[in-house]
Phi, psi and omega in degrees: 000317181300320181296319181295319179297322181298316181291323179297323181296330179282323185283318189261347183287137176279347180283118184287348180293133180301138180298331183290342180274344178292129182306323180298314181288329176300321180294315180296319180298319179295319179296317180300317178297319180299314180294321181297310181290324178297319179296322179296320179295317180298319179297320180296321179294317179296321181298329181272356183279144172258107181285144181250116181255133174262143176235125185239125186211129180286350183267222186236160179296316181293322181290338183257359189304316184295324180285320178293329176296320178295320179296312182293323178298320179291323176300319178297317179298330181276003175098006180268141181239114183297130182095339180257310177234003170202152174228162179236127173260112183269138174225117181245137180281352182052046177069018179241101182298334181294339180278341189299315179302319179291323177294323177296316179297326179295318178296323178295319179295331179285352180059047176294157182278338184197149178239125173262131180241150186278341183188194185297306181303312177293332177294318178297318179297318180293321181295324178290332183279334182206142174249002184244323180288128178299141180236127179246121177275122174285334179194134175212135184301297178218089185295337178285309178298329180281357178077019182273324181224157179289319177200165179292319183287323180230086185300321186069171176061211186244016183241135172206184179137220189244146173248132183267000180057032186303318181301313180296322183290328177298320178296320178295320178298321179297319177299317181297317178301316180301319181284328187274333185248110181302138175060027178292131180229342185220128182238132176271128178246114182272126176231161184277132179301137177083358181254162174247140183230109179297340182299327182296333179298329178266329185289323182299308178294330177295320178296319179297318180296329180270003182059044178244142174270121181264115178264110181272119185238114177277145181212150166277143184267055171235166184308315181295316181297317180293319176303314180297321180296318180289327174296319177297319178299320179294316180298326180275003175058044176287153180258352179193167181228154170224163175230163171302143178270071183231165181299318179300320178291322178300320181296333181257022186302322183296315180293321180297315179296318178300318180290324178297320177292316181302315182268003177058043177262123167297139181223146172236136189236171187275342185221150183291345177297333174295318180293325180297334178258018173110005179289160184285305185216155172218144173217123181174189181280163174276099184290332174301319179295319179298319180291326175294319180290330175298324178297327178294319176299314180301315179303313182295318183291319179293340177266006172119351180289152179262135178306322182299336183264358182254108182302146174288130180258150179260160178299143180236344181249124181232151182212137177246117184238137178236137179249102182290335176296317179293323178297318180295323180301324183255009175072034182252132174254115182274128181302148181300325182297333177279318179300323182293339180275346185287143173284332183211133178236120178268120184256000000 
């Protein structure tokens, strides 16, 4: 606004004396120069800084490797060089949710510049640990219902990022199972022991509407716990299985798929990586895309944007994948009407 007024004073003023010679304008000009040079110095200081990013995930490093690779690749595309202008401090709960709050507090003590979290539970732990350090969610089922943000459009506070729409997608997965498995009447839903899952609030009425009995089976995410969970599913005579769409379950995808084949359970999962290791079906968001988009949030915040001013974005890429090899292994014939809906069919 000040610049426009300066030019108008030169064009419209009848006074031939240059505006820059006027003491009032000289003062404004000096202030403008001060801000310009001050901003240049601040930019130079920021350019030389090595930002420290914390990453908080209740699962494992090996289980999260593919998603973190997508995040780092996008950071590189945005002009960031790991080790030169940013570093990442990783903290993994190793499938123990009880460790996450302490790991969040540890990152705060390290005085990281920003914390990236893998989902809702670590986001809550990070939010409880700090109200000042920016927090970016790579994925969260329903951040508003979870108490993470005030609204998607205006998050407020220090948390923003991506929503994976997990509650709605679980209902859709249940519909697909009903269509894909003839005479299905009972579905086993695996959830993590000691955790709370808002997704069940929507899944229970969806199961009733589809005339399906939902068997909720809690499990520890170690080999013994998973074996026990599948034995329980067999005892309850379920006709198919689903799991929570969370990072800890994703990290154990190979073992879960192996057990589904062993017990001949049709299964539908949240990510296509389950299908890549032999799972029957997956329907969900492209999590690689979410992690790439999380890097965009990080880029903006490290360049000065406030989390409160960055709206939470929802997932936009979805994919339905069917593995016919896996279907043959368990003796399942998937109807053509279901196959025609798939984005990808592995033969």
